[in-house]
Structures are given as structure tokens and as C-alpha cells.
C-alpha positions as CSV (number, residue, x, y, z in Angstrom):
1,W,14.8,43.4,-90.1
2,P,12.3,42.2,-87.5
3,E,10.3,39.1,-88.5
4,D,7.2,40.8,-87.2
5,A,6.9,44.1,-88.9
6,T,4.3,45.2,-86.5
7,E,7.1,45.8,-84.0
8,L,8.1,48.8,-86.1
9,S,6.3,52.1,-86.2
10,V,4.9,53.4,-89.4
11,C,6.8,56.3,-90.8
12,S,4.3,57.2,-93.5
13,V,1.6,55.6,-95.7
14,E,1.5,55.8,-99.5
15,H,-0.8,54.6,-102.3
16,F,0.8,52.2,-104.7
17,I,-1.0,51.4,-108.0
18,I,-0.3,48.2,-110.0
19,G,-2.4,48.1,-113.1
20,S,-5.9,49.0,-112.0
21,R,-5.4,47.9,-108.4
22,S,-4.5,50.3,-105.6
23,Y,-2.6,49.2,-102.5
24,I,-1.8,51.1,-99.4
25,I,1.9,50.8,-98.4
26,E,3.0,51.3,-94.9
27,L,6.6,52.6,-95.0
28,Y,8.7,51.7,-92.0
29,R,12.3,52.7,-92.6
30,V,14.9,53.8,-95.0
31,D,17.9,51.5,-95.3
32,R,21.5,52.5,-96.1
33,C,20.8,52.2,-99.8
34,Q,18.1,54.9,-99.4
35,R,15.3,52.4,-100.1
36,Q,12.1,52.9,-98.3
37,L,11.0,49.6,-96.9
38,G,7.5,48.7,-95.8
39,R,4.7,46.3,-96.3
40,V,1.5,46.2,-98.3
41,Q,-1.5,46.9,-96.1
42,G,-4.2,44.2,-96.4
43,V,-1.9,41.6,-98.1
44,P,-1.6,38.5,-95.9
45,Q,1.8,37.3,-97.1
46,P,4.4,38.6,-94.6
47,D,7.2,38.4,-97.2
48,I,5.9,40.9,-99.7
49,W,7.6,44.1,-99.3
50,Y,7.9,47.4,-101.1
51,A,11.1,49.3,-101.9
52,R,11.6,52.6,-103.6
53,R,14.7,54.6,-104.6
54,D,14.5,58.0,-106.1
55,S,16.2,56.7,-109.2
56,E,13.9,53.6,-109.6
57,R,10.3,53.0,-110.2
58,H,8.1,51.6,-107.5
59,T,8.7,47.8,-107.2
60,M,7.2,45.0,-105.2
61,G,8.8,41.7,-104.6
62,P,10.0,39.3,-102.0
63,R,11.3,40.5,-98.7
64,I,14.4,42.6,-99.2
65,P,17.3,41.6,-96.9
66,V,18.8,44.5,-94.9
67,A,22.2,43.9,-93.5
């Protein structure tokens, strides 16, 4: 996973709602576990990432390591 996510092209953009706040998620890639990895647009912390699996709810958390 590149340290600078801007090196990656955006595959798609989705809206992500937490409570009453709406975020724009830039999805970059799907890893081998079928998670979509991306970053939150407009959030300055570079280690906040987004992951989604079809069998899971949307989650946000620290950077997800990808082997």
C-alpha cells in the first residue's frame, strides 16, 4: 500500500454516512480479501481508511495493512 494514496487512481467514489455526517469515500482498490480500500475525502489524517466487504457493514478505522 503506497504511503501516498494520491499515487493511486480513484476507482470509484461513494457517499458514506456516519450518524448525521456524510463523507465522500474515494475507493482505490480491492484487496485479496475483497475489501474495497480507499480514503475519506476531506479528512486530513492520512491513516484513516475505509473498508467494505459484501458481508460486512461499512466501517472506518486505522489504515488496513495489505500484504
